[in-house]
N, C-alpha and C positions, 0 to 999 in steps of 0.2 A: 091540566096540561103542564103546569109548572112543577108538580111533584115528580113527574117522570123525566124531566129534562136534566141532562148532565150540565155542568156549569158552562162548558164551552158553547153549547147550544143556547143556554140562557143568555149569554152575551150576544149571540147572533140575533135572537128574538128581540132583545132590548134595543140593539142598534137599529134593527129594521123599523121598529116602532118609533124610535126617536127621529130617524130620517124621514119617515112617512109623515109624522107630525110637523116636522120642519117644512116639508113639501106642501102640506096643507096651508101652513102659514104663508108661504110664498104665493100661493094662489090668491089669498086675500090681499096681499100687499101689491102684487103686480096687476091684478084685475079688479080694482075697487068699484068700477062702474057696472060690472056684470053681477046682477043679483043671483043668477044661477051659480056662478063660480064662487061667489061669496058664501052662499049657504052650503055648497059642496065642500068648501074649505073648512067651514065651521064644523060640519058634521064629521069630516075626515079627521080633523084635529081632535075632536072629542073621542072618536073611536080609537085612534092610534095613540094619543097621549094619555088617556085615562088609565090604561093598564100599566103604563110605565112605572107608576108609583109602587104597585105591588111587585113588579119585577125588580126594582131597585132595592126594596126591602128584602126580598128573597136573596138577591145577590149579596147584600151586606151580611145577612145571616149566614150565608154559605162561606163567605171569604174571611170572616173574622173568627178568631179563636174565642171560645166561651171563657169568660173570666170568673165564673161562679164556681 
């Protein structure tokens, strides 16, 4: 998926995943007594926040000039 994405769409995918991860954290913060929402938030955070590391590395590689 990342190899075929233009840079502007890469930004959109990254922002979507960051906001979804933040929303998952809010579930855990606002509903700490609900075990269902707690685990839903934990799983959603892992699903959405995990790929952001790769997207950030890809974005850095695309937007910086090679110095070698």
